[in-house]
Structure formats: C-alpha cells, structure tokens
ROPARO-312447 format. One record per atom (N, C-alpha, C): x negated, y, z. Coordinates in steps of 0.001 Angstrom, whole numbers, plus 500000, padded with zeros to 6 digits. Each point is the difference from the previous one (the first is absolute). Example, Ala and Ser with C-alpha at 12.3 -4.5 7.8 and 13.67 -1.06 7.14 Angstrom:
486810494310507800500890501190500000499100501200500000500350501050499280499180501190500060500770501090500730
// end
This chain:
082096068494249584500092501102499060500375501266500754499710501128499383500114501247500726501409500281500477501039499732499179501360500283500435500355499200501240499484498784500075500316499155501130498971500160501122498894500671499705498900500029500955500193500998501121500533501154499716499967501065500978501203500893499822500413500637501085501080500965499904499501501397500292498694500210499938499434501323500191500262500857498771500444501212500220500199500934498902498825500949499970499248499986498927498795500809499912500361501475499961499354500786500855500207501435499975499243500602498833500525501071499394499293500613498874498609500465500398499064499871499090498627500431500213499696501109499005499554501113500479499732501115499106498749499758499185499919500671498871498826499858499153498760500503500717500146501053500793498851500511500740499505498982501000500942499315500644499580498987500968499302498853499316500526499588498863499371498896499267498600500359499566499802501222499569498683500380499509499007500199501117500460500013501259499078500275501083499654498807500845500544498824499710499710498836500828500260498740499206499354498926500443500203498733499303501304499349500396500416500152501230501242499383500446500761501022500824501064500505499459500782500994500704500866499287501015499884500387501264500779499368501044501302500763500184501098499274499957501298500613500199500690499293501150500999500621500543500822499374501020501355499744499373500187498822499411501221499751499245501179499711500903501180500464499628501192499559500712500232498537499726500691499341500906500242498571499826501484499726499905500343499073499137501371499540499895500174498837500949500966500040500920500147498913500968500341498699499319499430498908500489500283498672499471500246499052501150500450498790499684500248499021501038498723499608500707498882500102499309498721499597500587499388501098500835500669501138500110499461501115500774501038500467501012500240499214501080501035500365500966499681501273500734498733500385500053499617501225500690499912501178499069500745499948498910500005501114499059500358501279500713499323501133499680500296501268500664501465500381499923500722499546498988501409500361499895500864499248501008499424498997500637500776499212500961499476500145501411498860500628500196499354500078501298500481501219500772500290499824501281500359501129500847498730500663500481499790501302499776498760500666500400499733499829501486498714499852500321499589499819501385500413501194500840500543499702501206500325501073500923501318500684499699500785499532499046501259500639499649501112498979500090501046500325500711501129499092500124500954500172498835500566498916499511500987500128498934501161500876500457500465500836499108501159500814500292499671501410500433498758500332500272499635501358500408499968500924498802500129501297500267499894501055498997501051499843498921501190499588500360500997499756498978500732501269499595500205500936500837500842501146499703499741500684498694499266501122500021499849500803498804499023499408499000499206499023500410499039499388499063500579498792499288501204499612500381500551498779499409500167500110498493500543501145499536500211500164498569498707500017499235498976500685500541498698500053499324499381498621499895500073499263501165499393498683499995500719499059499040501358500101499986500775499164499082499655500311498558499855501300499695499647500408498648498646499435499593499029500103500944498661499498499677500022498496499791500756499303500894500058498548499875500651499604498683501094500693499681500677499703498743499104500270498812499282501132500061499087500321498905498910498968499844499472499539501145498941498986499935500520498703499407501221499597500426500562498759499467500313500110498521500472501175499593500248500200498573498712499931499206498916500576500555498711499941499320499538498565499857500125499232501097499617498589499945500840499257498975501324500263500017500872499327499041499638500350498573499656501269499778499621500405498646498727499313499561499045499865500933498748499330499659500241498538499674500865499369500793500285498598499739500704499838498663500938500902499728500749499902498749499124500184498788498903500754500139499108500237498866498796499085500023500060498949500801498885499063500028499423499857501382500600500703500999499550499874501377498561500393500135499189499042500420498592500279500208499206499945498721500662499757498899499263499905498754499676501366499460499031500055499110499663501261499344500944500207498836500843501031500035500959500200498919499337500519498742500795500128498966499481500495498732499852501514500051499152500449500891499722501423500110498487500152500018499552501202499874498554500205499939499536501006501027500782500197501104499515500936500993498786499419500703499085500855500477498794499509500667500359499102501175499195498979500217500222499081501091500806498788499582500892500165499019500785498875499520499354499350498797499426500800499118499513499438498746498764500736499532499147499291499333498831500577499353499700499113498804499523500570498911499694499159498839498758499159500173499229500222501065498797499211500203499081500618501029498913499295500277499033500435501010498811500689499366499549501053500652498730500630499657498914499252500764498905499678499342498918499307500675498652500492499524498999499283500389498646500331499581499132498767500080498898500008499318499116498844500029499175499976501273499158499018500111499111499903501154500636499238501143499310500006501099500432499241501183499837500855501234500932499961500944501277499303499885500966500783499129500842499285499243500930500675499116501331500188500715500699501028499614501301500281500578500854500696498969501252500213500306500895500637499052501116500734500703500523501009499354501190500716500462500893500238498789501306500185500209500894500185498850499765501338499299500196499994498713500032501244499247501336500667500268500038501256500463501286500669500230500836500003498728501274499686500101500843499925498801500011501274499178499895501152500646500043501249499244498768500205499130498941499210500240498803500079499172499961498905498934501050499175499941499946498811499159500308500262498534500827500979499708500409500232498623498801500397499152499650499165499057498846500270499151498683499500500544500007499406501179498759499468500580499741498590499479498754499573500070499642498653499558498713499572500673499818498687500124498747499481500531498905500123498948498799500305500449498852499855499124499791498508499765499601499596498813499920498566499678499193499207501019500545498850500397499340499061500911499548500666501294500823500886500515499668500641501265501279500395500717499846500440501249501133500493500786499942501507500168499182500656499200499963501460499965501077500485499027500701501059500356501152500465499229499693501333499328500257500054498693499902501259499278501338500732500123499965501185500574501199500800500184500362500718498698501217500509499894500407500669498755499099501169499591499366500661500977499136501139499663498581499580499627499728498675499945498693499506499604499060499721501147500321500471501186499158499703501153500236498560500469499109499507500843500024498609500426500267499931501503500909499128500352500319499740501410499433498641500363499159499970501034499374498741500406499604500067501465499590498862500515499437499930501342498510499722499845499142500904500436498558499771499840499552498710500677498970499390499496499470498754500539499720500143501488500555499075500789499812500020501436500916500954500728500816500759499276500884500963500629501383499430500261500853500837500581501350499591500322501043500950499432499579501212499638500952500997499526499772500297498526501091500171499260499852500314498574499542501437499795499292500218498921499568501335499604500363500189498530500151501241499603500246500343498602498782500733499471499404499454498949498747500553499488500102500161498490499055500721499445499933500140498550499560498680499374500339499823498742499733498726499330498517499673499914499131501035500006498566499740499881499311499871501351500758499937501071499417499833501330499325498631500089498792499905500558499298498708500086500791498931500740500867500406500920500784499020500749500978499247499103500400500622498918500896499322499051499262498859499321498788500271499522499217498947499345499712498855500965499707500359501248499694498971500995501224499129500263501165500617500126501220499238500265500309499051498856499909500505498779500284499157498829499004498846499933498740500300500190498966498954499927500233498934501070500333500421501220500170499036501087501191499087499749501121500577499590501172499172499727499771499069498816499425500531498940499749499187498809499013498885500294498979500299500820499017498974500352500650498884500800500918500356500894500691498958500768500848499129499080500725500614499086500796499219499059499123499048499183498836500479499600499121499201499145499348498844500744500052500006501324499476498872500756500819498738499762501249500182499625500869498865499715500581500114498608501242499613499867500678500058498704501323500753500152500455500567498912501307500649499939500863499131499097500863499166500561500783499094499155500983500774499126500139499582498767500895500671499061501089499082499455499920498724500302500986499062499494499659499406498652498919500465499384499636499477498692500918500522498912499920499411498835500800500432498864501408499405500068500957500752499540501369499515499891500008498872498970500401498784500368499934498880499053500941500155498808501009500835500132500949500184498908499481501012498986499506501125500498499546501071499104498510499968499744499242499314500882498544499976499858499339501313500375500739500876500679499455501309500365499841500106501517499228500984500415499806500291501420501276500654500530500637499419501024501242500582500498499814501309500762498763500375500261499740501314500585500192500097501498499571498975500726500180500003501450498749500409500771498915500319499309498761500264500720500139501159500981500641501071499581500127501160500874500786499656501261501092499264499849500782499576501165499164499115500915499201499132499409499183499074500774498911500735500783499293500890499350498942500755500687500581500849501116501144500614499730500635500837501023500426499155501190500565498809499738500421499117501082498801499590500863498874499715499363498804499629500757499505501151500867499923501182499420499537501155500759500959500332501130501293499827499775500972500273501057499879498987501134499805498722499671499789499002501046498776500340500837498968500481499334498787500391500723500274501159500944500761500997499536500309501147500845500873499603501186500834498987499829500893499573501077499322499060500989498798499542499703499287499077500881498977500769500813500170499995501307499124500751500880498658499287500158498985500708500466498680499372500163499999498778500912500947499942500958500053498837500895500771498826499408500513500151498768500713498921499343501508500068500109500532500992500687501453500157500066500509500458498639500792499168499351500531500318498679501417500535500182500167501295499819501263500663500284500987499804498850501274499919500347501025499830498968500074501222499104499939501185500592499964501254499260499512501084500948500073501258499542499441501083500804500979500504501037501298499966499733500990500685500819500218499312501337500551500766500952500119499526501375500718498662500108501077499819499284500750498745500060499245498829499401499090500288499129499251498963499293498521499984500407499593500912500862498581500122500340499610498976501066500266498767499689499668498879500869499466498861499132499323499087500665499489498803499310500903498826500338500765499537499007500780498774500136499118498835499565499880498932500821499197498848499564500434499465498644501292500022499722500527499513498719499421500799498839500128501312500058499472500862498946498486499892499911499362499920501164498537499925500038499493498748499291500741498899500122499591498760499335499934500188498493500957500736499446499990500216498550498890500972499600499648500936500872498857500858499716498720499172499935499875499021500912498846499086499969499920499305498652501122499454499543500000499275498735499657500913498831500512501223500019499736500935498900498535500412499970499436500321501163498583500341500043499148498809499558500430498798500381499244498798499654499962499775498497501167500022499375500079499633498590499385501070499107499856501225500498499378501062499210498517500167500299499431499094500788498556500034500225499536500997501032500807500215501044499619500879501102500077499213501312499117498992500161500082499125501171499727500702501317499189501054499993499715500702501260501275500587500582500826500599499142501260500565500479500944498904500479500036498877499262500854498879500410499575499474501362498690499823500212499521499498501291500261501002501115499951501273499672500268501013501016501442499895500495500941499804499076501401499861500398500205498706500786499388498909499548500104498745500732499380500120501395498918500725500102499387500211501307500920500747500944500688500999499484500970500733500810501090499054500499500540499182499095501055499067500386499504498994501030498765499566499870499433499062500959499871500629501387499603501261500041499800500674501289501308500274500735501065500282499270501247500381500667500933498817500241499645498814499533500863498832500181500147499660501480501191499569500382500240499560501376499382498618500220499806499659501262499405498707500325500864498833499547501321500220499913500880498909499578500105499874498488499205500791499273499989499920498548500904500986499305500878500669500747500947500933499412499373501385499803500666500775499160499691501420499873501230500806500370499775501225500447501118500920500178500585500314498624501196500573499987500625500335498723499151500992499221499350500928500695499176501005499326499046500617501012498978500687499474498945500570500832499722501438499605499612500780501013499478501324499714498661499854499287499561501078499381498731499944499267498826499671500905500112500279501295498893499702500916500024498562500509500993499213499562500054498598500368500907499666501159500609500985500630500931499717501086501365499652499421500659499048500629501304499561499521501041501092500216500929500094499077501118500933500137501043499338500890500311500620501113500945499436500960501331500721499870500799499550499057501300500626499777501138499011500207499698498859500576501038499041500326500261498947498944499461500181498814500277499001498964499187498733500252500594498880499659499345498723500237498898499753498971499037499184500408498965499570499054500660499208498878499382500014498831500607499398498813499151498832499522500613498840499976499262498769499776499396499912498603500621500652499031499476499886498639498606500590499869499641500951500893498684500631499896498875498985500190500226498972500829498972498977500186499719499274498691501081499643499303499810499312498730499288500857498976500372501272499914499367500877499012498517500197500296499639500176501268498584500205500326499196498734499722500558498841500312499299498746499695499812499850498493501036500304499236499874499925498538498929500972499502499993501228500495499027500996499544498577499584500356499818499398501186498664499529500398499530498902499050500896499067499711499662498931499051499719500581498622500822500921499545499830500621498688498635500686499904499622500700501065498707500681500002498857498994499908500097498909500750498904499047500007499969499151498732501088499947499251499959499349498695499092500775499041500003501315500136499190500835499131498619500284500587499908500041501313498742500338500676499799499040501166499480498801499725499772499032501074499140500597501100500305499688501260499255500602501106498534499579499975499141500978500150498567499720500072499592499881501460498841499406500230499502499869501373499847501386500618500576500139501192499863501270500688500945501080499520500970499652499131500929501011499518500814500556501156500172501298500015500808500653501012501222500575499303501194499809500540500281499302501256500188498497499812499884499247501113500308498579499984501513499876500131500646499541498967501456499988499963500613498692500481499188498995500280500557498705500383500843500067501275499561500675501062500868500074501187501372500600499689500036501024499156501272500594499614500864498984499264499401499283499063500733498996499236500542498919500923499178499514500896500414498915500897501170500433500887499906501178500566501086500458500878501317500140499228499929500616498813501219500222499224500608498688499509499170499118499460500510498739499462500533499092501104499324499966501154500516499213501121501373500508500428500143501309500044501292500567500393501096499581499018499716500087498714501001499627499005500345498521500084498994499146500109500252498557500037500847499615501209499715500622501138500738499677501228501389500619500016500252500964499118501300500686500008501087499223499284499624498986499209501001499275499208500894499159500894501304500037499718500956499244500800500177498584499446501008499306500503500220498617499581500333499894498520500574501048499432500317500012498572498788500341499150498934500474500634498814500407499261499979501469499659500919500787500579500084501428499717499449500822501159499415501160499709499592500912501061501235500666500608499867500672501125501157500657500606500478501187499171501243500397500208500523501183499333499185501220500412499656500805499026499171501183500247500291501014498908499779501265500300500134500995498940498878499806498997500285500302498739498988499872498958499637501393499497499672500113498711499557501295499499501115501042499960501242499593500191501095500960500153499990500606501399499364499320500958499948500410501402501408500163500575500852499041499680501375500009500485500175498931501066500775500303501019500266499047501072500603498728499403499450498820500328500528498754499443501489499795500263500525500629501055501420499830500305500901500591498922499430500843499141500781500620498940499949499210498686499298498875500009499881499200498785501231499117499815500164499451498794501124499104499745499942498749500882498800499532500281499820498895500936499026500468501079500498500527501099499107500553501028499189498950500744500329498729499820499287498954500728498696499595499339499919500219498698498838499508499259499260501151499335498718499803499696499220501082499402500412500260498563499747501187499535500228500323498594498848499457499154500230499981498709498937499598499086498836500995500065500286501225500424498950501000500166499022499668501101500377499102500909499089499480501022499437498650499565500868499146499504499595498637499647498921499995498916500169500829498955499021500015498915498594500343500461499805501117500699498650500331500482499445498970500981500853499456500882499507499001500953499492498772499252500712499571498969499558498841499217498683500299499290499900501162499364498744500366499337498868500111501006500305500521501194498969500157501023499484498676500522500899499058500264499569498690500496499170499265498958500421500051498745499212499367498945498624500652499866499971501311500099498729500717499903499083499637501156500569499959501211499191499679501178499452498586499924500805499061499504499533498619499881498817499908499050500061500731498908498886499976499050498762500672500584500191501092500730498867500654500659499340499049500990500815499274500768499447499061500976499248498868499303500563499487498905499338498923499256498634500444499503499934501195499453498730500509499478498993500265501114500492500261501184499120500286501131499519498707500669500613498874499660499645498742500638500824499711501232501089500734500188500893499793501146501115499056499560499657498717499850500949499038499466501245499842500843499858500033501328501148499836500882501017501111499824499517501225499986500901501136499823500608499992498592499203499633499016500521499955498631501177499029499911499859498817500607501070499012499958501230500479500771499758500623501138501108500487500830500819501059499266499313500957499393500707501092499328500622499531498688499380499001499362500579499473498771501297499241500307500009499269501112501248499313500392501108501015500269499642501085500656500995501034500274500528500606498702499117500231499045500419500557498717500929499040499263499704498703500070500860499026499334501383499957500629500043500081501314501305500019500679500797501231499581499341501136499928500696501228499609500433499934498544499155499460499134500358499872498590501219499099499831500046498910500769501159499104499927501256500699500499499857500858501009501145500740500517500526500989498958499099500608499245500424500899498923500798499228498964499529498801499658500707499176499017501402499623500494500122499761501294501306499608500552500915501194500246499429501077500505500820501095500515500266501094498973499018500325499181500126501137499079500267499579498558499342498940499543500109499607498591501433499712499564500802499303500809501357499675499526500857501222499685499685501146500582500789501212499786499329500987499044498905499573499358499326500882499058499003500940500624499448499651501157498967500775500700500476501419500341501126500119500721500440501332500432499207500475501207500306501201500428499318500579501170500251499149501253501255499638500255500356499111501100500554498701499426499690498857500618500394498700499422501444499645500292500921500684499304501425499750500177500674499990498634501149499349499873500740500070498730500349501454499683499759500396498775500254501386499626498990500969500574498849499494500396498968500867500559499556501068499008499739501187500506499615501122499152498530499889499608499705500398498778498623499938499502499224501236500425498699499838500121499128501148500239498621499715499451499162501012499994498692499912499350499107498945500626500301499575501228499119499043500663499976498640499315500862499754499031499875498759499235498672499956499253499429501159499716498683500028499355498897499504500928500276499942501310498969499568500949499735498500499926500877499263499310499754498555499833499694499691498537499579501015499277499605499864498593498545500430499866499363499768498842498628500471499816499887501512500240498912500466500616498774499277500342499985499418501403501164499900500662500040499512501377500302498514500077500547499455498938500289498570499919499973499592498534499813498721499772499957499504498625501348500217499315499961500162498693501213500252499235500968498823500114501285500331500104501058499010500077501162500515499169500512499204499054501063500501499118501226500516500737500387499321501091501175500431500750499752501344500670498809500189500518499662501282500632499937501103498948499421499686498853499946500993498922501401500460499617500925499074499890501382500359499677500601500884501087499674499685501254500514500799501109499416501413499985498733500128499637499373501319499904500704500840498932500239499394498861500664500725498910501429500379500402500667499105500716501364500277500464500002501152501003499041499999500930499921501075500987499736501339499333499075500020499040499691501252499310501226500549499278500788499099499437501220500434499306501022500579500978500177499343501126501002500437500966499583501283500732498728500265500059499511501184500699499723501176499071500222499808498707499645501026499015500875501244500151499393501153499699500682501290500054500016500643498611500945500913499760500037500686498702498739500790499676499254500451501040498783500764499716498824499113499606500231498690499919498957499077499574499261499317501121500175500491501222499348499388501144500874498946500644499647499607501215500777499006500731500183500449501439501051499495500616500210500142501430499191498926500729499734500191501305499298498943500739500759498686500032501343500076499981500779498786500038501410500221499494500672498894499749501381500056499542500878500597501100500904500898499629500872500703500946499188500700501084498936500631499593499104500746500904500798501022500790499767500076501300500774500881500868499510501447499966498851500248499387499499501361499890500599500713498799499300501011499516500488500762498852500196499057498813501203499942499430500285498995498975499467500333498618499463501205499805499530500383498668498540500435499987499261499689501065498587500366500099499147498742499887499107499982499030499129498842499774498772500074500891499512498833500366498804499900500846498846499461499153498908500736499978498881499591499152499286498738500483499877499724501318499345498737500359500741498789499457501329500083499965500775498873499503499828499841498488500003501119499276499729499930498563498625499375499760499024500459500777498635499503499831499880498531500388500770499558501013499934498596500392500560499102498897501105500433499372500497499239498856498971500005498867499316501124499825498966500071498975498833499093500298499583499934501261498884499134500376500338498540499751501195499586500409500394498606499786500052499664498513500532500941499209500047499758498558498599499875499418499099500888500411498633499965499492499290498711500401500190499582501258499329498801500493500624498727499452501223500092499468500696498827499473499900499874498487499314500949499359499857499941498560501134500641499233500924500682500672501081500705499316499537501433499733499116500115499039499294501253499748500950501130499613500973499714499161500917501044499563500740500625501164500476499184500933500696500495501177499057500841500857498773499507500183499024500740500804499703501366499396499785500052498696499705501272499335501178500958500094501203499467499924501186500848500129500059500641501377499729499220501043500003500546501370498895501035500175498825499688499501498876500925500147500240501286499220500595499891498834500294501198499218501019500882500716500977499377500639500979500775500763499322500733501152499132499299500718499284500630501105499123501149499507499313499782498887499141501043499451500800501229499605501191499773499443500827501115499531500660500760501135500028499426501199500694500638501115499037500399501117498781500314499613499049500545500970500274501494500220499317500573500966500146501429500262499292500798498911500096501316500081499364500853498994498488499848499979499417499507501096498560499746500038499660498559499622501009499208499690499731498610499610499916499035501154500602500361501137499926499185501211501269499165500138499856498785500500501131499090500181500766500341501276501285500363499876500807500325501181500650498756500590500652500173501112500697498883500631501298499651499277500725501029499545501321499787499430500203500879498776501030499666499237500388500771498821501509500196500061500434501250499897501408500319500123500793499677498748501317500188500062500865499626498875499706500768498724499464501223500115499673500782498806498605499692499479499304499045500639498671499624499542498873500809500592500289500839500989498949500805500622499408499259501192498685500148500235499402499354501175500667500472501281500161499094500935500572500310501308499186499264501056500004500519501197499211499382501050498551500423499925499184499477500905498609500429500084499174499502498817498964500737499692499053499616498955498612500453500450499007499130499931500072498625499506500546499034501044500482498856499551500358498896500882498983498890499776499280499642501047498907499043499870500439498635499514501157499523500472500449498661499609500251499939498501500663500997499446500246500006498564498696500081499221499088500858500453498702500109499321499288498656499965500010499286501131499333498703500055500661498990499072501335499986499960500708499051499148499756500267498519499927501258499628499703500347498611498613499495499611499025500202500868498639499544499714499945498476499876500721499292500869500030498545499915500689499536498717501067500687499619500715499628498776499125500173498769499323501128499909499123500248498854498856498994499973499483499652501168498932498997500056500508498642499561501233499658500407500562498702499637500206499871498495500259501116499321500145499957498545498666499759499301498904500332500676498668499806499414499429498624500323500146499576501245499475498709500437500969499402501017500203498689499961500928499379500958499572500247501441500968500289500846499721500169501420500061498631500683499180499776501012500035498711500692501301499827500779500427498751500128501217499656500734499620499055501130500467500228501224499658499096501105500410498568499683499105499051500185500329498609499659501059499426500936500937499239499428501073499421500800499546498749500737498991499301499484499528498759500639498497500050500181
// end
C-alpha cells in the first residue's frame, strides 16, 4: 500500500506544468529510511572533509538542517509520504483528463479547475465550469481546452463509449431488499475508464498517476487483469499479463514494483512473495473466462511454471512459505511473529498454488498439477493448524491482531468456510472507523482515523462473492458516496469524509468492478482438490 510503499514526498506540480505534459518530472526530496543508508542527509559530500567550514556558516547550516528536519517531521506527522487531505496541485486531483483512441493516456485535472467540472458521460473528457471541454486528442499526449462543438470532443466521447460497449459495465443488479437499481453504473463506468487510463500500451498497469504511485505493482496488476477479464475486455487483461510475463525473473519472482517501461525499481525493498500467488490467481481467473486459443499471445505457461515452482519449493517443514512482506510492505521483523508469514502472504500463495494446479491439469501437465496440488494441501493444513485456532489473525499467535487479509482465504479466492466468514466479520468490526470506512488492520500504525478504500472494497468483494448482498451493497454505497467531485475512487477517506490520497487508485477501481460483477454472477473460485 502507498503509505508503506514509499517515503518519497511528491513535489507540488503547477497547473501550467500539468497542462503541458503527460508526466511532469519532479526531483522530490527524500525522507531517510533504514533501507536507504546512502540518504543525502547522511552522506558526506565528495571531496569535503567533515568539520570544514564550521566558523561563520555553522549557524546557517544548523538552521537549514533544523528546518529540514522539522519539515520532515511535519510531513510524517500529517501522514508522512501519504497524500494529506489537501488539494494543492501535485498532491491531489479529482480525476484524470483523457481522450479516446489509441494509444490512450491521461493527466490530472488541476484542482483549481475542478469546482463545477464534470466528466462527459461515458468518457474521460471533462466539461469545465465555463462549458468548454478539456481532453487529450486521440493519439496525443497533452490536454487541450476546446469548445463543446469541437469535432475532437465527439471523437473522444465516441471512442471511449465504443470501448466500454465492447464489454459490460457491471452494476450489481437490483437491490434484493428494495427491488430498485442501487445506482452504481456511473461509478462502474468511471472505474473501468480509469483502469484503462492507468494501463500503458505495453501492459504496465500503474497504481495511480502520481510519482509515489506511478509504478506497476504485480499485486495491483493482478487485480486489474481480473477486472478487465470479468468486464469483457480480454485484450487489456492479456496485455497486463504479457507485461508481467516479460518482467518476471528467471527464478519465478517479481520485483516489488516496476517503472512504466518495465524496468524494476531498485530502492532496496525486498521482493514480495504474495505477488506470485496473486498473478497465478489472475492468470487462472482470466483463463476461466477466456480459455487460451491456439497461437494466443502471450504464452503464459512458462510464467505460471516458474512462479508455481518457486512457491512449491518455498514451503518449509510446517508447510508455510518464508516470512515476507505482504500488501502492507512492512518488514517481517516488525510483525507479531517475525518467524512466520502473515496471512497476507499465506492467503495469496494458497490461492496461487490451487490456481496453478488447475491450469496445469487443463493443459495436460499432470505431473506439475499433482506437485502443486500437494503443496497447496500442505499449506492449507498449515493454515488450519497455525491460524485457525486463533481466529485467522494477521500473525498466527495468541491475541493476534486482525487485518483485511483474512478476506484472502474467503470467496472468491477460496471456498466459503463458516469459521473464516466469522473471522471476516470480526476483522471488519475491529477495523471499523467512525467515518464508515475501515483501517487496513487492527491497531494500524498509520493515521488512526483515515479509511483506506482498497480495504473497504476487499470486504465488499468478499461479501458479494459469499452471498452477503446487504453487506456488499453497504460497502459499495460507502465507496460511491466518498468519491471525488468527478466521481473517481480515491485511495483514502479522511475523518471528515473527504477523499484523501491519490485518485484514481487502480486497485480500488478493480475491486469495485469485481464486487459489482460478483453481485450479478458468481465469480469462479480456485478448486481445492
């Protein structure tokens, strides 16, 4: 997640800069961390001995150092690297300006232009308060402002609407209690268009537009694959899977995140084992809806084999994978049980092994199917021994704290289980906030009153996939009510109910689409045997 992902503080971006380029490059200051021993604040400049120039410059240098540390402390106190509840350029935007056609791209709408602005229906073109339209012409990279009758407006609307019509816009169906349409279509269409804008032509599915989030996490990308798949956009799903296949390491692992051009981000963070499970699940999910045809590109079997072999071989004598950071991206040494993996790793690995075994069976690879199925059974038995007795907490210890990852062993990632369902409901209760959202986990170490939309959406997805329709609709209604002024799903929601953090967030958009689809038709679950 973004708070745990990076300590880069985004520099403000002016509206003029945003309107003149697709990606404004800034040189952000960095907050020193344990993983960055060569931080500029700790490095002695080349060619200069410590202790020189102390006389009359000492007071100035001390003042500057103190000011810098105070600035860092203030940033940390207000959320550190997170986007606070402010709307200055560079930190927040109500949504992306885009255009139809190929290749598509997007840039944020400057906040000062947002008041009274709105998207044209089923498009990423924005009507400004003065009636003019802001869009990116087809094939272009920079936004332009044109009159409403400009031909480029019609072209943009037609292109976006035509893409949406190639698939479906899930709405969740009718509310079973009231028999009425709950009104989620607009949120659903916007989420789809935003996912499209965040997915580059090479298949890199970016978490969001901003510098701290402008990377492709394999975990987030897997959910984009599933969302594109279930909404009838298989070309986009295959494009993302192709990207993941190309950047995978020979040992089956992925880096924690990638630049949009496919190069790994080398910031010292360790690879995260849960990403293997999520990508395997997404590949299986895609092929459940779109079985591979002869000659389909890309061939995903080598990727599946490398990832599943790595997971199967990683299990220890207890049947558990090694301790690794999960979607919190926190060092395992900081967990309640630093020796064993969290449920945030175990759940995806179990879903991934089951998915890979089924893929191998369907391909006629009986040996691999049996091997990966045995590994999945060992891991499932370890979950029953290690996590179940304590109510499926984040770490398998007495009094273990609950977190959203309990949903990773519930539908649609695993078959329904009454004990797991009870644990999901317990976690949602313990993580609930007065603003109606949830924290990522019990006793969350970040901002204690800021809700995270991916976690709300994950509880909603599990409820929808488990047949708890009322709970799912409640979560979706909360998400719909806490979108930006343009109707875009943000990363977080502050204590006063205002969107906080970047918008759009691809992971939340994907989860909303999956939840709405699950309310209409059951989502497939990886077979346990």
